[in-house]
C-alpha positions in Angstrom: 2.8 -36.5 -37.6 2.6 -32.8 -39.3 0.7 -30.4 -41.3 1.1 -26.8 -42.2 -0.1 -24.2 -40.1 -3.1 -22.7 -41.3 -2.9 -18.7 -40.0 -6.3 -17.5 -39.2 -8.1 -15.6 -42.1 -8.5 -12.2 -40.3 -5.0 -11.7 -39.5 -3.1 -9.0 -40.9 -0.7 -7.7 -38.2 1.8 -6.2 -39.9 -0.9 -3.7 -41.3 -2.1 -3.2 -38.0 1.4 -2.3 -37.0 2.2 -0.4 -39.2 -1.9 1.3 -38.8 -2.0 1.4 -35.3 1.6 2.2 -34.4 1.8 0.8 -30.8 4.7 2.1 -28.7 7.0 -0.5 -27.5 8.8 -0.2 -24.6 12.2 -1.7 -24.2 14.6 -2.5 -21.3 17.0 -4.3 -23.6 20.3 -4.8 -24.0 22.7 -1.7 -24.6 24.3 -3.5 -27.1 21.9 -4.0 -29.5 19.1 -1.4 -28.2 19.8 0.6 -31.5 19.1 -2.4 -34.0 15.9 -3.0 -31.7 14.8 0.3 -32.0 15.5 0.7 -35.8 13.7 -2.7 -36.4 10.5 -1.8 -34.7 10.7 1.3 -36.8 10.8 -0.3 -40.2 7.8 -2.6 -39.0 5.8 0.7 -38.2 5.9 0.6 -34.3 7.4 3.0 -31.9 10.0 1.8 -29.8 10.6 3.4 -26.4 14.0 1.9 -24.8 13.8 3.9 -21.3 15.1 1.9 -18.2 15.9 4.6 -15.6 13.8 3.6 -12.4 12.7 6.5 -12.0 10.2 6.9 -15.0 9.6 2.9 -16.1 6.3 2.8 -14.3 5.3 6.1 -16.5 6.5 5.2 -19.9 4.9 1.5 -19.7 2.0 3.0 -18.9 1.9 5.0 -22.0 3.1 1.9 -24.4 1.5 -1.2 -25.4 3.7 -3.7 -24.8 6.6 -4.6 -22.7 9.8 -6.3 -23.5 12.4 -7.4 -20.3 16.0 -8.3 -21.7 18.5 -9.7 -19.2 21.3 -9.1 -21.8 23.7 -6.2 -20.4 22.0 -7.2 -16.6 23.4 -4.3 -14.5 22.3 -3.8 -10.6 19.2 -1.6 -11.3 17.9 -3.9 -13.8 15.7 -5.6 -12.0 14.1 -3.1 -10.0 13.3 -1.2 -13.3 12.1 -4.7 -15.1 9.9 -5.4 -11.9 8.5 -1.9 -11.2 7.7 -1.8 -15.3 6.7 -5.4 -15.8 3.7 -4.8 -13.2 2.6 -1.7 -14.7 2.5 -3.6 -17.6 0.5 -6.4 -16.1 -2.0 -4.2 -14.4 -2.8 -2.6 -17.8 -3.2 -6.0 -19.1 -0.4 -5.2 -21.2 1.6 -8.2 -23.0 5.0 -8.5 -22.0 8.0 -10.6 -23.3 11.1 -11.8 -21.6 14.3 -12.7 -23.0 16.5 -15.1 -20.4 20.2 -14.1 -21.7 22.6 -16.1 -19.7 20.4 -17.6 -17.2 22.1 -21.2 -17.8 25.9 -18.9 -17.1 24.7 -16.6 -14.3 22.8 -17.8 -10.7 22.2 -13.5 -10.8 20.3 -13.6 -14.2 18.7 -16.7 -13.3 17.2 -15.7 -10.2 16.3 -12.4 -11.7 14.5 -14.1 -14.1 12.7 -16.7 -11.8 11.7 -13.3 -10.0 10.3 -11.7 -12.6 7.9 -15.1 -13.3 6.6 -15.2 -10.0 5.8 -11.8 -9.4 4.3 -10.3 -12.8 4.1 -13.4 -14.8 4.9 -13.2 -19.0 3.2 -13.5 -21.8 6.2 -15.1 -23.9 9.9 -16.0 -23.1 12.0 -15.9 -25.9 15.4 -17.7 -25.9 17.8 -20.1 -27.5 17.7 -24.0 -26.5 20.5 -23.1 -23.7 18.7 -20.3 -21.8 14.9 -22.0 -22.2 16.7 -25.6 -21.1 18.7 -24.0 -18.1 14.9 -22.0 -17.1 13.2 -25.5 -17.4 15.6 -27.1 -15.7 15.9 -24.6 -12.2 12.1 -24.3 -12.6 10.4 -27.6 -13.1 13.4 -30.0 -11.7 14.9 -27.8 -9.2 18.6 -28.3 -10.7 21.1 -26.3 -11.3 21.9 -25.6 -15.0 25.0 -26.5 -16.6 26.6 -23.8 -17.2 27.0 -22.4 -20.7 30.8 -22.1 -20.6 32.8 -20.3 -23.2 30.0 -20.6 -25.7 28.6 -17.6 -24.5 25.2 -16.6 -23.9 24.3 -16.1 -27.9 24.8 -19.9 -28.5 22.9 -22.9 -27.7 22.6 -26.8 -28.5 21.4 -27.8 -31.6 17.4 -27.2 -32.3 17.5 -28.6 -35.9 14.5 -31.3 -36.1 13.7 -34.3 -38.3 12.8 -33.7 -42.0 9.5 -33.7 -41.5 9.2 -31.0 -38.6 9.0 -34.0 -35.6 11.5 -34.7 -33.3 13.6 -37.5 -34.7 16.2 -38.3 -31.5 15.7 -39.0 -27.8 17.6 -35.1 -27.4 14.8 -33.6 -29.5 12.0 -35.1 -27.9 13.5 -34.3 -24.3 13.7 -30.3 -25.8 10.1 -30.9 -27.0 9.0 -32.0 -23.6 10.7 -29.1 -21.5 9.7 -26.7 -23.1 6.1 -27.5 -23.4 6.3 -28.2 -19.5 8.2 -24.7 -19.2 5.0 -23.3 -20.9 2.7 -25.0 -18.7 4.4 -24.0 -15.6 4.9 -20.2 -16.5 1.6 -19.7 -18.5 3.4 -18.4 -20.9 4.2 -19.2 -24.6 7.8 -20.0 -25.2 9.7 -18.9 -28.2 12.9 -21.4 -28.5 14.9 -20.2 -31.1 17.7 -22.3 -33.4 18.3 -23.5 -36.9 14.1 -24.1 -36.6 12.6 -22.2 -34.4 10.1 -23.8 -31.6 6.6 -22.0 -30.3 4.7 -23.4 -27.6 2.0 -23.0 -25.4 2.4 -26.5 -23.6 -0.5 -27.7 -26.0 0.2 -26.5 -29.6 3.4 -27.1 -30.8 4.6 -25.4 -33.8 8.3 -24.8 -36.2 9.2 -22.4 -37.8 11.9 -23.1 -40.6 12.3 -19.3 -41.7 15.6 -18.1 -41.8 19.2 -18.0 -42.9 22.6 -19.2 -41.1 23.7 -15.6 -41.7 21.1 -14.4 -38.9 23.1 -15.9 -36.3 26.5 -13.8 -37.0 24.6 -11.2 -37.2 24.5 -9.4 -33.2 20.9 -9.1 -31.6 19.0 -11.2 -34.2 17.3 -12.8 -31.2 16.9 -9.3 -29.4 15.5 -7.8 -32.3 13.0 -10.8 -33.0 11.8 -9.8 -29.0 10.5 -6.4 -30.2 8.9 -7.9 -33.1 7.3 -10.7 -31.2 5.9 -7.6 -29.0 4.5 -5.7 -31.4 2.3 -8.5 -33.2 1.4 -9.7 -29.3 0.3 -5.8 -29.0 -2.3 -5.4 -32.0 -3.6 -9.0 -31.3 -6.5 -10.1 -29.1 -5.7 -12.2 -26.5 -7.1 -15.4 -27.7 -4.6 -15.2 -30.9 -1.5 -14.3 -28.5 0.3 -17.8 -29.8 -0.7 -17.0 -33.2 0.8 -13.3 -33.0 3.5 -15.1 -31.3 4.2 -17.4 -34.2 3.8 -14.7 -37.0 6.2 -12.7 -35.6 9.0 -15.3 -35.5 8.1 -16.2 -38.9 8.2 -12.6 -40.0 11.9 -11.9 -38.4 12.8 -15.3 -40.4 10.8 -14.2 -43.8 13.1 -11.1 -43.5 16.7 -13.0 -42.6 16.0 -15.1 -46.1 14.8 -11.7 -48.6 18.1 -10.0 -47.0 20.7 -13.4 -47.9 19.0 -13.6 -50.8 19.9 -9.8 -51.9 23.4 -10.4 -50.0 24.6 -13.1 -52.1 23.2 -11.3 -55.4 25.5 -8.2 -54.1 28.7 -10.9 -53.2 28.0 -9.0 -49.4 29.2 -10.0 -46.4 27.5 -9.4 -42.4 27.2 -5.9 -43.0 25.5 -5.7 -46.4 23.5 -8.6 -44.8 22.5 -6.3 -41.8 21.2 -3.2 -44.0 19.0 -5.6 -46.0 17.4 -7.3 -43.0 16.4 -3.6 -41.8 15.3 -3.0 -45.4 13.0 -6.1 -45.7 11.6 -5.6 -42.5 10.1 -2.0 -43.8 8.8 -3.8 -47.1 7.8 -6.9 -45.6 3.6 -7.1 -46.3 1.3 -9.7 -44.6 0.6 -11.3 -48.3 4.7 -11.8 -48.5 4.3 -13.3 -44.8 1.3 -15.3 -45.9 3.2 -16.9 -49.0 6.7 -17.3 -47.8 5.6 -18.7 -44.3 7.2 -22.2 -43.8 5.5 -23.5 -40.7 4.1 -26.8 -39.2 2.2 -28.1 -36.5 3.1 -30.8 -34.8 0.5 -33.3 -33.3 3.2 -35.7 -31.9 3.5 -34.2 -28.7 4.5 -36.9 -26.0 1.9 -38.1 -24.4 3.6 -38.1 -20.7 3.6 -34.1 -21.3 1.8 -33.1 -18.4 -1.7 -31.3 -19.9 -4.0 -28.7 -17.3 -6.9 -30.7 -15.8 -10.4 -30.2 -17.8 -12.3 -28.1 -15.8 -16.2 -27.4 -15.6 -16.4 -24.3 -13.6 -19.9 -23.4 -14.9 -21.8 -23.8 -11.2 -18.8 -23.8 -8.5 -20.5 -24.7 -5.5 -18.5 -23.2 -2.3 -19.8 -25.1 1.3 -20.7 -22.9 4.2 -22.3 -24.4 7.5 -23.8 -21.2 8.3 -26.8 -21.8 6.7 -27.4 -25.2 7.3 -30.4 -25.1 9.3 -32.6 -27.7 9.6 -30.4 -30.0 6.8 -27.0 -31.2 7.6 -24.2 -29.6 5.1 -24.3 -32.9 3.3 -27.7 -32.9 2.5 -27.5 -29.5 1.3 -24.5 -30.3 -1.0 -26.3 -33.2 -2.4 -29.3 -31.4 -3.6 -26.9 -28.7 -5.1 -25.0 -32.1 -7.1 -28.4 -33.3 -8.1 -29.4 -30.1 -9.4 -26.2 -29.2 -11.5 -23.7 -28.2 -10.0 -20.3 -28.9 -11.4 -17.5 -28.3 -9.1 -17.6 -28.3 -5.5 -15.4 -26.3 -2.7 -15.1 -27.3 0.7 -14.5 -24.3 2.9 -14.0 -25.0 6.8 -12.4 -21.8 8.5 -13.6 -23.2 12.0 -12.6 -26.9 12.2 -9.6 -28.0 13.5 -7.7 -30.0 10.9 -8.8 -33.9 12.2 -12.3 -32.6 12.0 -11.8 -30.8 8.4 -10.1 -34.1 7.1 -13.1 -36.3 8.2 -15.4 -34.3 6.9 -13.6 -33.7 3.7 -13.6 -37.1 3.3 -17.0 -37.8 3.7 -18.1 -35.0 1.3 -15.5 -36.6 -1.5 -17.7 -39.9 -1.4 -20.4 -37.6 -2.1 -19.2 -35.8 -5.0 -17.2 -38.9 -6.5 -21.0 -39.9 -6.8 -21.9 -37.5 -9.0 -18.6 -37.1 -10.9 -18.0 -33.5 -9.8 -14.1 -32.5 -8.3 -13.5 -31.4 -5.0 -11.7 -28.6 -3.7 -10.2 -27.6 -0.5 -10.0 -24.5 0.8 -6.5 -23.6 1.6 -5.5 -26.7 3.5 -2.7 -28.9 1.7 -2.4 -31.7 4.4 -6.4 -32.5 3.8 -6.1 -31.7 0.1 -3.6 -34.7 0.1 -5.0 -36.8 2.6 -8.3 -36.5 1.4 -7.6 -37.4 -2.1 -9.1 -34.2 -3.4 -9.4 -33.0 -7.1 -7.4 -30.1 -6.1 -7.0 -27.1 -3.8 -8.1 -23.4 -3.5 -5.4 -20.8 -2.5 -5.8 -16.8 -1.2 -3.5 -14.6 -2.0 -1.9 -15.0 2.1 -1.7 -18.9 1.5 0.9 -21.3 0.7 2.8 -20.1 -2.9 0.8 -21.7 -5.9 4.3 -22.6 -7.2 4.7 -24.4 -4.2 1.4 -26.2 -4.1 2.3 -27.2 -8.0 5.8 -28.5 -6.8 4.1 -30.7 -4.1 0.9 -31.8 -6.0 2.3 -32.7 -9.5 0.4 -31.7 -12.3 -2.3 -33.7 -12.0 -4.0 -31.9 -9.3 -6.1 -28.7 -9.6 -4.7 -25.6 -8.3 -7.3 -22.8 -8.2 -5.9 -18.7 -6.9 -8.0 -16.0 -5.8 -6.9 -12.8 -7.8 -8.5 -9.2 -7.3 -5.8 -7.7 -10.1 -4.5 -8.0 -13.5 -0.9 -8.7 -12.0 -2.0 -11.1 -9.4 -4.0 -13.0 -11.8 -0.9 -13.2 -14.0 1.6 -13.8 -11.4 -0.5 -17.0 -10.5 -1.0 -18.3 -13.9 2.8 -17.8 -14.0 3.0 -19.9 -10.7 0.8 -22.9 -12.4 -2.7 -22.0 -11.5 -4.9 -24.0 -13.3 -8.1 -21.4 -12.7 -8.5 -18.1 -10.9 -11.6 -16.7 -8.4 -12.1 -13.5 -8.6 -14.9 -10.8 -7.2 -16.2 -9.8 -5.0 -18.1 -8.7 -8.0 -22.0 -8.0 -5.8 -20.2 -7.5 -2.9 -20.4 -10.4 -0.2 -23.1 -12.2 2.4 -20.0 -14.0 3.8 -17.0 -12.2 3.8 -18.3 -8.8 5.2 -15.1 -6.6 4.5 -14.8 -8.0 0.7 -13.9 -5.1 -1.6 -16.6 -5.0 -4.5 -15.4 -5.5 -8.2 -16.6 -4.2 -10.8 -17.4 -5.9 -14.0 -15.3 -4.3 -16.2 -12.2 -5.0 -13.7 -13.6 -8.7 -13.7 -13.1 -8.4 -17.6 -9.8 -6.7 -17.6 -9.0 -10.0 -15.5 -10.1 -12.8 -17.9 -8.8 -10.9 -20.8 -5.6 -10.7 -19.1 -5.1 -14.4 -18.7 -5.5 -17.4 -20.8 -6.6 -19.6 -17.7 -10.3 -19.8 -16.8 -11.9 -17.5 -14.6 -14.5 -17.9 -12.3 -16.5 -14.8 -10.4 -17.3 -14.9 -6.6 -18.8 -12.6 -4.5 -23.2 -12.0 -4.0 -24.1 -14.2 -7.2 -27.5 -14.8 -7.1 -30.1 -16.6 -9.2 -31.6 -12.8 -9.8 -27.8 -11.2 -10.8 -25.8 -13.8 -12.0 -27.1 -13.2 -15.8 -24.9 -9.8 -15.7 -22.2 -11.6 -16.0 -22.4 -11.8 -19.7 -19.9 -10.4 -21.5 -17.4 -10.4 -18.8 -15.6 -13.8 -20.1 -15.9 -15.4 -17.0 -15.6 -19.2 -17.4 -18.4 -20.0 -14.6 -19.7 -18.4 -10.9 -18.8 -19.3 -8.1 -21.8 -19.3 -5.3 -21.9 -19.4 -1.4 -25.1 -18.1 0.3 -27.3 -17.9 -3.4 -27.1 -21.7 -3.0 -26.9 -22.6 0.6 -29.1 -20.0 2.1 -31.6 -20.5 -0.7 -35.2 -21.6 0.9 -35.1 -23.8 -2.4 -31.6 -25.4 -3.3 -33.1 -26.9 -6.2 -34.8 -23.9 -7.7 -32.1 -21.8 -7.0 -29.2 -23.9 -8.6 -31.4 -25.0 -11.8 -31.7 -21.3 -12.3 -28.0 -20.5 -12.0 -26.7 -23.3 -14.0 -29.6 -22.5 -17.1 -28.3 -18.7 -16.9 -24.8 -19.9 -16.8 -25.1 -22.7 -19.4 -26.8 -19.7 -21.8 -24.4 -17.1 -21.3 -21.3 -19.8 -21.8 -23.4 -20.9 -25.2 -23.2 -17.6 -26.7 
């Protein structure tokens, strides 16, 4: 089942690129760097093609988006890309990765995986062979088949059925794996071919714009990377999927316009390249809207793993320091009755056997109230107790490894105190983030305070939900309004309260109000 994709009414990205002239930092293929720069200039953006390790951080700091292209990979490339990527991630700038040739070279594959682990990416753009090779290695831990003599610009057929939907087992496999790769990396996957697939793991769209001559023009994919980066740079994070799709369509439309003029002139590849550049310099949002041929696929296979649906509004984190006259279980049941939506069992002092025994008891309670139980930093207890998931700190188990062990059905939360940590956690497969300490902490005396502005920057930098933590009480929770958080994680504000029911109800009412706006 498919239907035409409807663009957001406010979308005027070509106009925004021309007026804002975003600086796009490209560490790219030297064979095509000139063409990438010229196409960005034609669109109205300002390209900088800088890859020296000594300056990439400074250049990234003054840019609005970053393109990382493995095309002509050399010894210094990974270091330059890593430095630039970490800077871009810390600033919340979109990053586009082109994993050129990852199926042909173990060096390129490891470089791409390191970039995804360390910095995360907003979008990954590659041909079918490259996306499938990356998916095989990242999801299945398998060595991809070599591209052999095809070269890095070739790929398996990505053509689809007459109505856009996958009409063969191979196409269905490609759809599944692209979607899974998007979920695993937290990136928008752009898989180019006769028809271009764009997916974030939840939405699947096919762009039918373009022409065969584009495959005979060196660097058409590299140029697409630049235009996608420019589109992302002038878009709000919540519209990154649409912006990436818009960039794909815009380049395809320019290819069609160039081909019509080339045919009229009885021209060839050189004529086409000239007209292609001309078309980008003249493309308007009205032309793009009128010429876009994009469909949304609704027949995504049900076996595609989905992120768990999380209700993080009021996230209680246990601490037996304040049990007093009541047991932890009694305190927690009172909080659950009053409106807690998620529970994390945190036990730093118990040995593993005692921790598991308590986890099993607490899970019986949380199951009764249909609230997920998250275990703090203990994979064995998480598995043995059949808890809903695990929460990991920056010094704990790598979230990517936790995802590999636990599979797609478990919730994985990660503590993130910076934008780069947040984006790396998302890329590794985290379902939500915990960020703070927003108001100090009564449980962690060495916790570094986080400003509300820093918290808002983290929530804007990722697509997964963020829960605020640190010193949150019924009296200050209202200050989270406007930060973009999905909920409040509370320890002493619940369990040290003289009246747990009253405290939880006030916290929940305030968070409900914030999230209803």
